[in-house]
ZASE-940211 format. One line per field, with one value per residue (C-alpha): residue in three letters; y, z, x; residue number from 1. Coordinates in steps of 0.001 Angstrom, whole numbers, plus 500000, padded with zeros to 6 digits. Each point is the difference from the previous one (the first is absolute). Example, Ala and Ser with C-alpha at 12.3 -4.5 7.8 and 13.67 -1.06 7.14 Angstrom:
% ZASE-940211
resn [Ala	Ser]
c2 [495500	503440]
c3 [507800	499340]
c1 [512300	501370]
resi [1	2]
//
This chain:
% ZASE-940211
resn [Met	Pro	Leu	Ser	Pro	Phe	Pro	Ala	Pro	Leu	Ala	Leu	Thr	Phe	Gly	Asn	Ala	Pro	Ile	Leu	Ala	Gly	Leu	Ala	Ala	Ala	Ser	Ile	Pro	Ile	Leu	Ile	His	Leu	Leu	Asn	Arg	Arg	Lys	Phe	Arg	Glu	Met	Arg	Trp	Ala	Ala	Met	Gln	Phe	Leu	Ile	Pro	Ala	Ile	Arg	Lys	Asn	Gln	Arg	Lys	Ile	Arg	Val	Glu	Gln	Trp	Leu	Leu	Leu	Ala	Val	Arg	Thr	Leu	Leu	Val	Leu	Leu	Val	Val	Thr	Ala	Met	Ala	Lys	Pro	Leu	Val	Glu	Ala	Phe	Gly	Asn	Val	Ile	Ala	Gly	Arg	Arg	Thr	His	Arg	Val	Leu	Val	Val	Asp	Ala	Ser	Leu	Ser	Met	Gly	His	Thr	Ser	Ala	Gly	Thr	Ser	Arg	Phe	Glu	Gln	Ala	Lys	Val	Leu	Ala	Ala	Gln	Val	Val	Lys	Asp	Ser	Arg	Pro	Gly	Asp	Ser	Ile	Ser	Leu	Val	Leu	Met	Gly	Gln	Pro	Pro	Arg	Ile	Ile	Ile	Gly	Asp	Pro	Ser	Pro	Asn	Leu	Ser	Glu	Val	Gln	Lys	Glu	Ile	Gln	Glu	Leu	Pro	Leu	Thr	His	Gly	Ala	Thr	Asp	Leu	Val	Ala	Thr	Phe	Glu	Ala	Val	Asp	Arg	Val	Leu	Glu	Val	Ser	Ser	Ile	Pro	Gln	Lys	Glu	Val	Ile	Phe	Leu	Thr	Asp	Leu	Gln	Ala	Thr	Ser	Trp	Arg	Thr	Lys	Glu	Gly	Ala	Glu	Lys	Gly	Gly	Leu	Gly	Arg	Ile	Ile	Ala	Lys	Ile	Gln	Ala	Arg	Glu	Pro	Arg	Ser	Val	Ile	Ile	Asp	Leu	Gly	Arg	Ala	Gly	Ser	Glu	Asn	Arg	Ala	Val	Thr	Asp	Leu	Arg	Val	Glu	Arg	Pro	Val	Val	Thr	Ala	Gly	Ala	Thr	Val	Pro	Val	Arg	Gly	Val	Leu	His	Asn	Tyr	Gly	Pro	Thr	Arg	Ala	Glu	Gly	Val	Leu	Val	Arg	Leu	Thr	Leu	Asp	Gly	Arg	Val	Gly	Pro	Glu	Gln	Ser	Val	Asp	Leu	Pro	Ala	Gly	Glu	Asp	Val	Pro	Val	Val	Phe	Asn	Glu	His	Phe	Pro	Ala	Ala	Gly	Asp	His	Val	Leu	Glu	Leu	Ser	Met	Asp	Asn	Asp	Ala	Leu	Pro	Leu	Asp	Asp	Lys	Arg	Thr	Phe	Ala	Val	Pro	Val	Arg	Asp	Ala	Ile	Lys	Val	Leu	Leu	Val	Asp	Gly	His	Phe	Lys	Ala	Glu	Pro	Phe	Gln	Ala	Glu	Thr	Asp	Tyr	Leu	Ala	Gln	Ala	Leu	Ala	Pro	Thr	Glu	Gly	Ser	Ser	Gly	Gln	Gly	Asp	Thr	Ile	Arg	Thr	Asp	Val	Ile	Pro	Glu	Ser	Gln	Phe	Ser	Arg	Arg	Glu	Leu	Gly	Thr	Asn	Tyr	Asp	Val	Ile	Gly	Leu	Cys	Asn	Val	Ser	Gln	Phe	Ser	Gln	Ser	Glu	Val	Ala	Ala	Leu	Glu	Asp	Phe	Val	Ala	Gln	Gly	Gly	Gly	Leu	Val	Phe	Phe	Gly	Gly	Asp	Gln	Val	Met	Pro	Asp	Asn	Tyr	Asn	Arg	Leu	Leu	His	Ala	Asp	Gly	Lys	Gly	Leu	Leu	Pro	Ala	Ala	Ile	Gly	Pro	Ala	Val	Gly	Asp	Ala	Ala	Lys	Arg	Gln	Gly	Gly	Val	Gly	Phe	Asn	Ala	Leu	Gly	Tyr	Arg	His	Pro	Leu	Val	Ala	Glu	Phe	Arg	Gly	Glu	Ser	Asp	Pro	Val	Thr	Ala	Gly	Leu	Thr	Arg	Ala	Leu	Thr	Trp	Gln	His	His	Arg	Leu	Ile	Leu	Pro	Lys	Asp	Ser	Thr	Ala	Thr	Val	Ala	Leu	Ala	Phe	Asp	Asn	Gly	Asp	Pro	Ala	Ile	Val	Glu	Ala	Pro	Arg	Ala	Arg	Gly	Arg	Val	Tyr	Gln	Val	Ala	Thr	Ser	Ala	Asp	Ser	Gly	Trp	Thr	Ser	Trp	Pro	Leu	His	Asn	Ser	Tyr	Leu	Pro	Val	Met	Glu	Gln	Leu	Phe	Leu	Gln	Ala	Ala	Ala	Gly	Arg	Leu	Ser	Glu	Arg	Asn	Ile	Arg	Val	Gly	Gln	Pro	Tyr	Asp	Gln	Ser	Tyr	Pro	Ala	Ala	Gly	Ala	Ser	Ser	Pro	Val	Thr	Val	Val	Thr	Pro	Arg	Gly	Gln	Ser	Leu	Glu	Thr	Arg	Leu	Lys	Ala	Ala	Gly	Ser	Leu	Ser	Gln	Leu	His	Phe	Glu	Gln	Thr	Asp	Val	Ala	Gly	Ala	Tyr	Gln	Val	Arg	Leu	Gly	Pro	Pro	Gln	Asn	Glu	Glu	Ser	Thr	Phe	Ala	Ala	Gly	Pro	Asp	Pro	Ala	Glu	Ser	Asp	Pro	Ala	Lys	Leu	Asp	Lys	Ser	Gly	Leu	Ala	Glu	Arg	Ile	Pro	Gly	Trp	Asn	Phe	Leu	His	Leu	Asp	Asn	Trp	Arg	Glu	Leu	Ser	Arg	Ser	Ala	Ala	Ser	Met	Ser	Arg	Arg	Gly	Glu	Met	His	Arg	Ser	Leu	Leu	Leu	Gly	Ala	Leu	Gly	Leu	Leu	Leu	Leu	Glu	Ser	Phe	Leu	Ala	Trp	Arg	Phe	Gly	His	His	Glu	Pro	Pro	Ala]
c2 [525660	500427	502848	502877	499808	503753	501008	501067	503377	499937	499951	500547	498107	499159	496656	501680	503353	501088	500123	502993	502043	499592	502391	502720	498849	501653	503231	498960	500906	503374	500667	498870	502384	502908	499374	499609	503074	501960	503078	502985	503595	503062	501647	502501	500082	501603	497045	499215	501892	497787	496625	500728	499252	496602	499034	500723	497897	497100	500230	499451	496800	498716	500726	497909	497166	499993	500155	497098	497890	500968	498787	496752	499272	500976	497702	497232	500059	500250	496923	497886	500781	499594	496615	498817	500946	497474	502061	497988	501023	498041	500111	497144	497669	499779	498909	502482	498415	499758	499631	496588	497933	496709	498406	497041	498017	497891	497556	498338	496245	498785	497651	502759	501517	497009	501579	500307	502450	499999	497039	501831	499506	502809	498520	500195	503605	500796	498460	501951	503268	499245	499251	503222	502057	498334	500666	503693	500469	502438	498975	500029	498878	496741	497370	497559	497349	498582	497241	500471	496720	497902	500214	502810	499499	502609	499144	502902	501580	502319	502791	498641	502350	497016	500629	497143	497479	501502	499605	496236	499595	501576	497668	496992	501034	497188	500411	498263	498437	501323	503032	502928	501057	503753	500767	497759	501683	503483	498651	498635	503450	501733	497695	500785	503748	499864	498622	502577	502906	501857	502934	500045	496978	498786	496977	498770	497320	498186	498332	499362	501372	496890	500727	496617	500539	503500	499048	498791	496293	498629	499950	502625	502434	502758	503311	498228	501293	503586	499857	498717	502537	502783	498696	500044	503486	501197	498967	502414	497881	500731	497186	499192	497488	498798	498412	497256	498702	500634	500431	497632	497078	496579	496805	496412	497755	496494	500979	496484	496377	497104	496309	499406	497266	500750	497093	498246	496348	498018	498691	502734	502148	503346	503243	502888	503372	503262	503550	502533	503774	502722	503272	501842	502085	497752	496335	497554	497128	496677	500058	496667	498480	497091	497709	498231	497354	499757	501881	497729	501860	498745	501076	503432	502154	503095	502447	503477	502534	502738	503269	500196	496479	496778	496939	496522	497172	496282	497180	496348	499006	496500	499479	496563	499908	501177	502857	503728	501250	503496	501322	503108	501759	502482	502100	502112	502683	503679	503096	498691	496356	499420	499385	498019	496786	498581	497022	497563	497393	496690	497476	496654	497309	496228	500317	502219	498368	500278	498975	499346	500085	498061	501191	496998	497117	496711	496934	499264	501353	503480	500220	502151	503764	499886	497084	501953	502720	497633	498338	503356	501102	496784	498335	497512	502852	503621	502142	502390	497374	500157	496447	499536	503731	499808	497450	499673	498685	499530	499941	500126	503181	498181	499723	503527	501453	497380	500628	501922	502616	502399	499718	496388	501089	502717	500096	498723	499271	500000	498244	500290	500252	500639	502330	501163	500497	503054	497925	498621	503536	501134	497142	500993	503656	498873	497863	503018	502213	497554	500443	497039	500002	499071	498941	499800	498026	500209	497176	498805	499575	503624	502014	503617	501476	498355	500955	503656	500398	498351	499980	503112	502179	502966	500049	499825	496193	497480	499689	502831	499681	499331	496972	500985	497806	497051	500529	497129	496419	497255	497303	500938	500397	502730	503660	499726	503027	499983	501753	503509	500022	503795	500319	497312	502670	498005	497563	497238	500058	501887	496944	499854	503457	499832	496318	498684	499287	496266	500724	502801	498146	497719	503104	502026	497062	498526	500522	500840	499160	501393	502408	502328	503654	501633	503570	502237	502853	503549	501278	496356	499413	496385	498875	498070	497420	498230	500849	498421	501040	501613	502375	498254	499319	496492	500195	502895	500668	502191	500398	499325	500635	498382	497417	499832	498854	498771	499564	497854	500431	496439	496519	498180	496868	499474	500448	503610	500336	498089	501660	497072	498061	502390	500156	503580	498980	498482	502981	502524	498092	499518	503752	500757	498096	501133	503566	499521	498610	502971	502093	498283	500786	503641	500818	499034	503038	503468	503530	501677	501760	497798	497963	496233	498131	496368	497935	496763	497639	501419	497610	502135	503139	501495	497855	501720	501170	501052	501929	500342	502992	500300	501967	497038	501629	497663	501530	498308	500038	497615	498646	501717	498556	501156	498419	496350	500409	501322	502800	501145	503695	501286	503525	500422	499362	503026	498174	498086	496355	496686	499720	496762	499299	497444	498980	498413	497415	498738	501037	499253	501245	501933	501991	502731	503022	502866	503741	501813	503745	502187	500410	503661	500669	499066	502965	502725	502892	502774	503231	503400	503032	500997	496475	499508	503213	498904	496606	501337	503436	502315	498588	502638	498432	500974	497823	499271	497850	500252	497495	500195	503702	499501	497307	502460	502674	498026	502280	502645	498028	500839	503124	501960	503695	499923	503084	499537	498124	502719	502679	498293	499698	503667	500776	498053	502058	503262	498955	499374	503256	501890	498570	500961	503528	500554	499141	501971	503123	499877	503184	498856	502000	499135	498290	502236]
c3 [503710	496870	497731	500005	497422	499293	497317	501148	498757	496297	498885	496371	498699	496445	498600	497254	501568	497495	497181	501868	498287	496883	501556	498341	496710	501246	498902	496375	499191	501574	497961	496878	500752	500697	496836	497803	501065	496969	499120	498375	498854	500738	496933	500020	497338	499557	500994	503072	502278	499130	500534	503227	502404	498231	499931	503776	500799	497869	501552	503482	498928	498117	502905	502445	497469	499661	503737	500566	497333	501523	503412	498567	498153	502990	502386	497450	500106	503839	500341	497575	501693	503528	499024	498676	503385	501664	502841	502979	502813	503190	502152	502476	501483	499436	496414	497313	497072	496683	501682	499980	502715	501668	500679	502366	499544	503011	499157	502934	499203	503229	500023	500568	496598	498466	500867	496724	498808	496619	499105	500690	503049	501858	499139	496238	500474	501686	497055	497474	501886	500377	496281	499208	502157	498305	496524	500716	501561	498068	498107	502397	502995	501710	501778	502811	501073	503453	500786	503404	501795	502789	499251	497500	496642	498111	496380	498502	502304	498022	498218	496560	497076	497908	500423	497659	502128	503155	498319	499526	503689	501097	497897	501527	503570	502037	502647	503115	502506	503098	502188	499851	501995	500292	501556	497407	497187	501017	500457	496449	498751	501853	498488	496510	500669	501531	496799	497767	498780	498557	502267	499449	501371	500318	501911	498882	502124	498333	502837	501490	503376	501799	503725	500547	497213	501280	503469	501397	500620	503512	501493	497676	501412	501893	498134	496892	497737	501243	499324	496467	499218	501221	497612	497116	500815	500099	496297	499234	497695	499319	501385	498383	501287	497366	502086	498232	502982	501064	503511	501066	497782	500908	500171	501087	500548	500957	502789	501275	499026	501878	500990	503593	500515	500486	497556	497494	499122	497059	500368	502578	499873	501667	500695	497698	501461	498065	501031	497962	500772	498738	499930	498495	501890	498987	500697	497201	499840	498306	499026	498463	501420	498254	501074	497315	500405	497297	497677	500570	501132	503416	502501	499890	502673	499868	502743	501102	500744	502487	499470	501737	501357	499551	499001	500389	497662	500620	497493	500490	497306	499316	498917	498400	499097	501211	498207	499615	499625	499407	501587	498753	501674	497764	500058	497490	498473	500844	498826	501532	498692	501090	503616	499328	500059	502129	499490	502608	499299	501906	500108	500744	501538	500110	503648	502447	500442	503552	501396	503786	501696	503265	502642	502340	497543	501502	498317	502508	499110	501286	501728	497389	499857	496629	500566	501122	497483	497019	500972	500281	496525	498170	501365	498025	498857	500361	502337	497143	497868	497375	500428	499884	500402	501678	499442	502533	500095	503352	500534	503080	500673	499018	496364	499525	498830	497146	498767	496747	500755	497070	498745	501032	503047	500730	503839	502367	503591	502404	503220	503040	497744	502301	497855	496517	498113	497725	496945	501245	500817	496465	498488	501978	498861	496454	500561	501325	497174	497576	501851	502292	503552	503259	503349	503063	503027	503460	502321	502458	497236	498835	500632	500401	499492	496618	498855	501097	498498	496552	499555	501746	499481	501974	497990	496582	499629	499294	503455	500895	503868	502086	502320	503625	503172	500129	502064	502102	500652	497826	502251	502862	497808	502303	499585	496279	498048	497503	496642	499414	496450	499809	498774	497369	497605	498461	497116	502115	502433	498072	499475	503751	500006	500911	501004	503220	503106	499457	496631	501182	503167	497864	499476	503107	502490	498576	502566	499324	502875	498528	497106	498756	500671	496626	500006	497096	499070	500467	496994	498722	497140	501095	500896	503116	498758	503378	503510	503354	502919	501663	497000	498381	496304	499132	496054	498204	496271	497780	496309	498895	496474	497877	502527	503487	503280	503001	503457	502663	503546	501174	498676	497093	502161	503346	501890	501020	499325	499841	496846	497671	501968	499373	497004	499201	499216	496608	498317	501473	498825	496587	499719	501283	497219	497305	501010	500001	496436	498803	499130	496553	499385	501064	497967	496873	500384	500061	499581	496611	499643	502744	498835	499843	501642	499961	501330	498444	500590	499095	496986	498198	499843	496558	498825	497474	501122	497871	501757	498056	501111	500186	496703	498359	499799	500449	502050	500199	503058	501872	503530	501860	502612	503457	502601	500258	497838	496661	499833	497735	500334	497665	500247	496957	501860	499160	498482	502082	499247	499726	499092	498672	500905	497999	501086	497596	500720	502381	502011	497287	502138	499383	502493	500275	502046	500074	500509	501360	500046	503043	501236	500843	496269	499618	502090	497604	502481	498453	500962	498757	499520	503597	501236	497891	501303	503541	499412	498301	501586	498375	496526	497367	497389	497371	500273	496773	500248	496646	497968	496936	499682	500450	497338	497526	500738	501226	497826	502694	502197	497602	498248	502758	499627	496419	498018	496575	498413	501002	498766	496613	499649	500727	497506	497368	500902	499704	496580	498637	501523	498463	496518	500386	501273	497236	497465	501715	500370	496559	497896	496410	496870	498549	496603	496983]
c1 [498221	497898	500798	497514	497283	500429	502490	503369	501329	500767	503599	501087	503013	501276	501120	502128	500800	502809	497421	498462	502742	497871	497444	502005	498420	496818	501523	500158	496374	500582	503182	498206	497128	502334	501957	497016	498167	498800	502199	498369	500758	497841	498423	497319	497511	496514	497736	502039	497832	497063	501940	501721	497075	499364	503734	500359	496963	501272	503534	498695	498207	503043	502244	497748	499977	503796	500626	497517	501830	503340	498844	498746	503219	502159	498002	500115	503820	499988	497714	502061	503326	498466	498498	503425	501415	497491	498587	498881	497638	500226	496880	500589	502521	503665	500028	500567	498066	501810	503473	501585	498500	500807	496588	499711	496805	498972	497241	498158	499888	498278	497040	497472	500903	498240	496781	497921	497440	498335	502288	503224	502170	501672	503348	499168	498835	503348	501908	497935	500700	503666	500297	498185	502360	502978	498443	499496	503436	502237	503070	502892	497847	501084	497855	500580	497517	499393	497399	498558	499768	501478	502771	499939	501820	501994	499142	501931	502442	502330	498034	499098	499441	498880	496252	498889	501882	498347	496678	500807	500967	496790	497948	501852	499538	498319	497352	501139	497633	501812	500346	502469	502929	499606	503450	501767	498074	501094	503558	499934	498763	502768	502658	498589	500100	503485	501651	498237	502153	496953	499224	496228	498177	496378	498645	496550	498220	497116	498179	496537	501319	498675	500466	501793	502506	500859	501071	503332	500492	499834	503524	501266	502632	498328	500520	501388	497274	500485	503741	499662	497305	502402	502736	497560	498794	503616	500298	497108	497909	496379	497889	496696	497405	497597	497208	498208	498017	496391	498693	497204	500968	498584	501886	499712	503021	501087	502442	501029	500112	501504	499536	499035	502610	503769	500817	497838	500491	498665	496467	499088	496948	500896	498149	501011	499349	499652	499181	498114	499829	497700	501827	497028	497321	497055	499150	500619	497523	500079	503758	500980	503251	501716	502839	502124	502741	502626	497624	497093	496903	498759	497347	498303	498325	497814	500777	499017	502704	499135	501663	503524	499938	501980	497906	501616	499134	500943	500156	501007	502434	501207	503713	500215	503620	503355	501789	499632	496468	498569	496765	498296	497168	498217	496760	498018	502237	499598	501875	503299	500023	503631	499081	496718	502022	502714	502390	501455	502640	499522	502875	498260	502120	499610	500857	501936	503423	501360	503307	500041	503483	499886	502405	499324	499283	498790	498628	497230	496498	499248	503376	501745	499609	498086	497601	496954	500689	500363	496747	498213	501259	499250	496914	497980	497650	501160	497863	499467	498373	502718	501257	503731	500714	503422	502704	502773	503529	501610	503789	502233	502019	503198	498773	498855	503294	499954	496543	499384	497404	499504	496422	499658	498015	497492	500496	502690	499040	503026	498926	502232	503162	502883	502137	500933	503170	500732	499502	496582	498863	501011	498093	496872	500425	500171	496816	498158	501246	498307	496666	500217	498690	501683	498415	502298	498921	501594	501129	502588	502639	499883	503171	498789	503457	500425	496439	500418	503398	499435	496233	498792	503127	498580	496814	501740	499824	497302	498629	497452	500717	503044	499820	500049	500138	497618	496810	498635	501124	498515	501445	497672	496811	498855	499021	499257	498706	497180	499700	498623	498469	500155	496459	500526	501193	502843	499236	501572	497200	497267	497892	499389	498467	496334	500078	498512	502042	500344	501751	502173	500951	502190	502176	499643	500296	503175	502719	503622	502423	503157	500715	502656	499505	499958	501341	498899	502302	498836	497829	499786	497626	499393	496498	499001	497593	499406	501073	500105	497861	503064	500427	502999	499752	499178	500202	501580	499879	502146	500552	503632	501243	497242	498942	498538	501508	498087	501583	498248	501071	499257	500647	498293	499507	498468	503238	499342	496262	496776	498933	500649	497509	497184	497745	501067	503618	499144	498226	502312	503102	498496	499266	503488	501728	497495	500639	503728	499772	497909	502980	500191	496358	499989	503049	498106	497707	501439	498888	500267	503352	501571	503096	499522	502859	500643	502952	501305	502945	503363	500320	497375	502188	499848	497175	497788	496620	496984	497190	496745	497977	496199	500162	501785	503403	502979	502792	503426	502262	502362	500457	502847	502299	499028	502407	499275	496797	498901	497442	497286	499240	497300	498822	497676	496841	498015	496998	497437	499426	501817	503667	501553	503672	501949	503416	502406	502591	501182	496843	497383	497068	496820	498082	497323	499667	497404	500127	496999	499289	500221	496332	500699	500364	496290	498888	498868	500328	502012	501750	499021	502260	499957	500351	503143	501400	499405	501514	503146	500650	502584	499333	499082	497768	497340	496956	497934	496938	498208	501943	497662	500499	503754	499968	498490	502535	503031	502135	499471	502396	502890	498754	498430	501015	501188	499000	501736	497136	497580	502326	500407	496214	499781	502637	498117	496939	501924	501426	496485	498786	502963	499135	496354	500830	502552	497420	497223	502167	501558	499434	500104	499454	496546	500279	499728]
resi [1	2	3	4	5	6	7	8	9	10	11	12	13	14	15	16	17	18	19	20	21	22	23	24	25	26	27	28	29	30	31	32	33	34	35	36	37	38	39	40	41	42	43	44	45	46	47	48	49	50	51	52	53	54	55	56	57	58	59	60	61	62	63	64	65	66	67	68	69	70	71	72	73	74	75	76	77	78	79	80	81	82	83	84	85	86	87	88	89	90	91	92	93	94	95	96	97	98	99	100	101	102	103	104	105	106	107	108	109	110	111	112	113	114	115	116	117	118	119	120	121	122	123	124	125	126	127	128	129	130	131	132	133	134	135	136	137	138	139	140	141	142	143	144	145	146	147	148	149	150	151	152	153	154	155	156	157	158	159	160	161	162	163	164	165	166	167	168	169	170	171	172	173	174	175	176	177	178	179	180	181	182	183	184	185	186	187	188	189	190	191	192	193	194	195	196	197	198	199	200	201	202	203	204	205	206	207	208	209	210	211	212	213	214	215	216	217	218	219	220	221	222	223	224	225	226	227	228	229	230	231	232	233	234	235	236	237	238	239	240	241	242	243	244	245	246	247	248	249	250	251	252	253	254	255	256	257	258	259	260	261	262	263	264	265	266	267	268	269	270	271	272	273	274	275	276	277	278	279	280	281	282	283	284	285	286	287	288	289	290	291	292	293	294	295	296	297	298	299	300	301	302	303	304	305	306	307	308	309	310	311	312	313	314	315	316	317	318	319	320	321	322	323	324	325	326	327	328	329	330	331	332	333	334	335	336	337	338	339	340	341	342	343	344	345	346	347	348	349	350	351	352	353	354	355	356	357	358	359	360	361	362	363	364	365	366	367	368	369	370	371	372	373	374	375	376	377	378	379	380	381	382	383	384	385	386	387	388	389	390	391	392	393	394	395	396	397	398	399	400	401	402	403	404	405	406	407	408	409	410	411	412	413	414	415	416	417	418	419	420	421	422	423	424	425	426	427	428	429	430	431	432	433	434	435	436	437	438	439	440	441	442	443	444	445	446	447	448	449	450	451	452	453	454	455	456	457	458	459	460	461	462	463	464	465	466	467	468	469	470	471	472	473	474	475	476	477	478	479	480	481	482	483	484	485	486	487	488	489	490	491	492	493	494	495	496	497	498	499	500	501	502	503	504	505	506	507	508	509	510	511	512	513	514	515	516	517	518	519	520	521	522	523	524	525	526	527	528	529	530	531	532	533	534	535	536	537	538	539	540	541	542	543	544	545	546	547	548	549	550	551	552	553	554	555	556	557	558	559	560	561	562	563	564	565	566	567	568	569	570	571	572	573	574	575	576	577	578	579	580	581	582	583	584	585	586	587	588	589	590	591	592	593	594	595	596	597	598	599	600	601	602	603	604	605	606	607	608	609	610	611	612	613	614	615	616	617	618	619	620	621	622	623	624	625	626	627	628	629	630	631	632	633	634	635	636	637	638	639	640	641	642	643	644	645	646	647	648	649	650	651	652	653	654	655	656	657	658	659	660	661	662	663	664	665	666	667	668	669	670	671	672	673	674	675	676	677	678	679	680	681	682	683	684	685	686	687	688	689	690	691	692	693	694	695	696	697	698	699	700	701	702	703	704	705	706	707	708	709	710	711	712	713	714	715	716	717	718	719	720	721	722	723	724	725	726	727	728	729	730	731	732	733	734	735	736]
//
């Protein structure tokens, strides 16, 4: 809950209480006055009776002057001694100003803090204020520094009395392009407070209070925030929110960018789709949008952005050569330029390399399990118009265990393979861990017990579904079931959506006489891409490790189904294998703050790796052994843009990946004091929202309640007054 804006009852304390014993010195002027009183003797003489009235009148005047001087001198001593005792008046919060304080500065470094006004970003404002608070801290105060991000970073954990070094750390704080982890931030603050032995503590948040940043992440432990707030409150710090945000801010952002093909091959022209969003309350007209490829400016569009709406833009981009390419979609800059562009890494392949493993290999044309499938994947001219898009190798099941997989292939199609050994399953798992795709087809050679035990493993293995009893009898060619396209929602069959009956009939009228009943585990995350008319799944998809696995309930040939004889077989199979190969494309584009993971052959363990960030910084790391593979795990992805990865020997590879900001960070909606109190109940905080005024008087954060300066100024005034009164009241003999 926010602290009351009304002052708390005043409490007077002293920084150097023993000096108060010096107040006894205030009696010195009184003693001097008593000792120096004029002594006189009574003598009567003739003219006395004429002088007595004048003397009595003058004595009263002198007595008033003397008592006034005595009061000034006594008060002067009292003020000096009291000032030396450093009196402190506390009017709010838990902090007694002037007493040694451990001050924890928490600087919000999320993307929204890049919002600029008058040429200065909110993040720069936060750093200026943080530096000012440190500058005006008292000798003996200690500072800790936490960067609020996802994840948060403790820059200075142990309380540091070295204020000049703290200033340097503040100046070097980087603005991230990501979101925040609110619970983790408070946990970091609690860890910093826990190790502090300084009784008096203060936590100062410098933030724009963006609503997205000040909410718990999806999937966070319920009640976790409340528990950590309770722990912090028990340590009795004063919590201060310095609000740098402004309600009603406008913003436009590029919230998405992607290519509309699962895999891009050299020579292809593919649609590139971006999404723009206008978060402001007014319509933006004539916004110029540009697409660049590898830094070369390409096509432009002028679009209107209605308030609060997504607006898609589509470009057709040609990729002439294989290799890693970088797309960037940008638009006219606004007050938050960091989200006015978005980067997408596109690994372009010469072709998709597919290995087909035939479980019933025969030399006669169209008698083997893989003949129809190989023909569908590698026709004279690909159905997508990309030419030689897919290249296939076909081997019998007996040669599979001797085949080197690694990164030699993008997808492996396993067609009516009877069974797998433990070592073959391990090889497939390594293949998927490196981003490869698997497609399993059924058939009369398949041994369900072996598949379920080694490949499904109660939902923990590669196969998304267990294989149940066979349905139907292909030998009789009777009672076949057709396909249910499930509204053509899945990318495998999406191109049939909206087509006329003659086109869709090639899919819906294909008959399957026999299939495996695929049984999905309860709470499975797998997707049914295509079903049979009787409700059984026909094709099931699931992500596994860094790759994708597809499971087809029927055969790849015409032994169990007439599908290979229909014109829908070719485009669906092509999409099936392109989608299975897409794991290695999707893994090249991550969210800012998300770790980047890549797997390589085991021989690469300990190979040196250099990662060049979008800011041009080169960071060194190494591959680490991970079972039968070597692993790259890179966490420093807090800046949006393209990253270059260079592997040293023996790998000697270069690749590119891109990190994009969370679109939620572009929403300028912010919390006010009451909204923050509602979102974090039980938290006592002071809310300050005039950062310019605070910048001019940041010393009040550390000097609030101090009285000694005022007392010394008062003492100086009394000293001048005493000198003037002594001169004014002086009774000197007139010169002769």
